GUDOMI-63189 format. One line per field, with one value per residue: residue number from 1; x, y, z of N, C-alpha, C, O, CB in turn. Coordinates in steps of 0.02 Angstrom, whole numbers, plus 50000, padded with zeros to 5 digits. Last residue first. Glycine has a CB too. Example, Ala and Ser with C-alpha at 12.3 -4.5 7.8 and 13.67 -1.06 7.14 Angstrom:
<rs>
rokol = (2;1) $
nx = (50642;50660) $
ny = (49888;49716) $
nz = (50354;50390) $
cax = (50684;50615) $
cay = (49947;49775) $
caz = (50357;50390) $
cx = (50645;50660) $
cy = (50002;49835) $
cz = (50394;50390) $
ox = (50670;50712) $
oy = (50057;49834) $
oz = (50402;50423) $
cbx = (50704;50565) $
cby = (49970;49776) $
cbz = (50286;50452) $
</rs>
This chain:
<rs>
rokol = (64;63;62;61;60;59;58;57;56;55;54;53;52;51;50;49;48;47;46;45;44;43;42;41;40;39;38;37;36;35;34;33;32;31;30;29;28;27;26;25;24;23;22;21;20;19;18;17;16;15;14;13;12;11;10;9;8;7;6;5;4;3;2;1) $
nx = (45305;45298;45284;45200;45205;45155;45043;45051;44930;44800;44725;44700;44824;44817;44715;44775;44879;44805;44746;44859;44900;44793;44810;44933;44895;44804;44889;44974;44883;44848;44972;44991;44888;44930;45054;45011;44942;45046;45131;45049;45032;45169;45240;45393;45389;45422;45510;45454;45332;45376;45437;45322;45256;45340;45325;45188;45191;45268;45180;45070;45091;44967;44869;44846) $
ny = (43659;43695;43822;43901;43982;43908;43783;43604;43501;43449;43467;43601;43646;43608;43694;43817;43804;43799;43926;44007;43968;44019;44155;44177;44151;44256;44366;44344;44359;44495;44556;44517;44586;44717;44718;44702;44825;44916;44879;44902;45039;45113;45145;45089;44954;44787;44702;44688;44628;44506;44449;44432;44337;44227;44208;44176;44056;43978;43972;43905;43812;43811;43671;43604) $
nz = (60014;59886;59844;59710;59602;59497;59560;59525;59446;59439;59331;59333;59289;59155;59111;59129;59036;58917;58919;58907;58778;58703;58730;58666;58533;58512;58528;58419;58314;58331;58309;58176;58112;58139;58074;57942;57925;57943;57835;57725;57733;57828;57942;57876;57759;57812;57878;58004;57971;57917;58030;58107;58029;58047;58186;58191;58118;58202;58310;58254;58104;57980;57935;57777) $
cax = (45312;45297;45351;45199;45224;45226;45055;45053;44997;44836;44752;44644;44804;44867;44706;44714;44894;44848;44704;44816;44942;44808;44749;44927;44945;44783;44832;45001;44917;44797;44937;45038;44889;44864;45051;45052;44907;44987;45154;45076;44974;45136;45179;45357;45405;45375;45523;45522;45333;45338;45478;45376;45227;45329;45391;45213;45151;45293;45247;45063;45102;45035;44874;44878) $
cay = (43647;43624;43802;43850;44011;43922;43848;43663;43529;43447;43400;43556;43659;43577;43621;43801;43812;43743;43866;44011;43953;43947;44121;44188;44110;44186;44357;44343;44295;44443;44566;44495;44513;44693;44729;44651;44761;44919;44878;44835;44996;45091;45183;45118;45024;44837;44719;44715;44693;44554;44464;44476;44404;44255;44224;44236;44112;43993;44002;43974;43817;43832;43736;43596) $
caz = (60087;59900;59865;59763;59666;59497;59531;59569;59445;59502;59340;59348;59358;59199;59107;59166;59107;58935;58920;58966;58836;58701;58752;58738;58565;58504;58574;58487;58323;58335;58372;58228;58109;58161;58147;57972;57917;57986;57905;57736;57742;57766;57927;57933;57774;57787;57807;57998;58005;57875;57971;58131;58036;57980;58158;58225;58094;58135;58319;58276;58176;57999;57969;57841) $
cx = (45246;45304;45356;45269;45224;45250;45130;45063;44999;44907;44795;44668;44746;44848;44755;44702;44834;44865;44744;44773;44902;44850;44759;44865;44941;44830;44807;44946;44946;44829;44885;45005;44934;44861;44984;45052;44946;44950;45095;45098;44995;45075;45142;45296;45363;45399;45479;45535;45401;45340;45443;45420;45278;45302;45385;45281;45175;45256;45278;45130;45101;45038;44947;44889) $
cy = (43635;43607;43728;43827;43962;43951;43863;43727;43592;43472;43395;43485;43613;43587;43585;43726;43794;43745;43805;43949;43957;43927;44045;44152;44116;44139;44285;44333;44289;44374;44510;44501;44484;44617;44704;44657;44705;44852;44874;44827;44924;45048;45161;45157;45051;44908;44776;44740;44726;44624;44514;44497;44454;44326;44255;44256;44177;44053;44020;44008;43890;43837;43749;43665) $
cz = (60120;59973;59880;59779;59723;59563;59537;59530;59487;59501;59403;59361;59379;59272;59153;59167;59149;59010;58942;58974;58901;58762;58753;58766;58642;58541;58572;58539;58393;58348;58382;58296;58164;58164;58175;58048;57952;57984;57953;57809;57757;57783;57865;57909;57831;57804;57781;57926;57996;57905;57925;58073;58063;57983;58089;58198;58126;58106;58253;58286;58197;58075;57989;57873) $
ox = (45243;45309;45410;45309;45245;45309;45164;45088;44951;44942;44823;44637;44744;44856;44736;44682;44840;44864;44720;44764;44911;44838;44735;44868;44944;44809;44791;44954;44943;44804;44879;45010;44918;44835;44982;45051;44916;44929;45095;45086;44964;45068;45089;45300;45303;45426;45497;45567;45405;45348;45475;45440;45278;45322;45420;45293;45182;45286;45311;45137;45129;44992;44982;44915) $
oy = (43625;43549;43700;43814;43978;43946;43834;43727;43631;43465;43342;43447;43590;43542;43537;43698;43758;43694;43764;43924;43915;43876;44012;44122;44066;44094;44256;44296;44236;44336;44483;44455;44434;44588;44675;44607;44665;44827;44833;44776;44890;45023;45189;45197;45036;44919;44809;44791;44786;44673;44559;44555;44512;44369;44303;44316;44228;44096;44072;44067;43933;43864;43705;43711) $
oz = (60180;59992;59885;59734;59778;59579;59579;59473;59484;59551;59417;59397;59436;59313;59187;59218;59199;59043;58981;59029;58945;58793;58799;58819;58677;58576;58624;58587;58424;58390;58437;58337;58195;58211;58229;58084;57989;58036;57999;57840;57797;57839;57850;57862;57835;57858;57733;57916;57981;57869;57898;58067;58042;57944;58073;58187;58091;58073;58247;58270;58162;58106;58013;57841) $
cbx = (45347;45350;45373;45155;45178;45243;45013;45109;45020;44836;44793;44593;44783;44937;44716;44654;44918;44913;44672;44772;45001;44844;44690;44923;45016;44779;44775;45040;44972;44757;44903;45103;44913;44809;45062;45124;44898;44940;45196;45135;44929;45186;45195;45403;45396;45305;45512;45574;45316;45265;45494;45418;45165;45281;45434;45217;45075;45285;45292;45023;45168;45055;44828;44945) $
cby = (43706;43591;43840;43790;44067;43969;43904;43655;43543;43380;43380;43556;43733;43606;43598;43838;43883;43744;43853;44074;44002;43928;44139;44263;44129;44167;44405;44408;44286;44440;44635;44536;44489;44720;44804;44654;44744;44976;44940;44822;44998;45052;45254;45163;45069;44825;44658;44663;44686;44530;44400;44440;44402;44210;44161;44223;44100;43932;43954;43977;43783;43900;43737;43558) $
cbz = (60120;59862;59926;59741;59682;59441;59566;59620;59371;59527;59279;59291;59366;59185;59035;59136;59122;58894;58851;58964;58838;58636;58707;58754;58541;58430;58555;58502;58271;58270;58374;58226;58040;58115;58164;57946;57843;57965;57919;57688;57679;57722;57922;57974;57711;57816;57765;58017;58080;57868;57933;58185;58082;57941;58155;58301;58109;58088;58358;58342;58196;57965;58031;57834) $
</rs>
């Protein structure tokens, strides 16, 4: 079963906080965190694009 992306990001944040600054563990965890955040951002962009295709207004739309 795949771990939820938000749980994965939280776990990676905890690893970064616990790792000694500049250590290999820190660098590795930061790389994984960066990747997970990019994945999450892309998923959100895809969801927004899908909603826009279904006719949901952009956040700047006033409805007037």
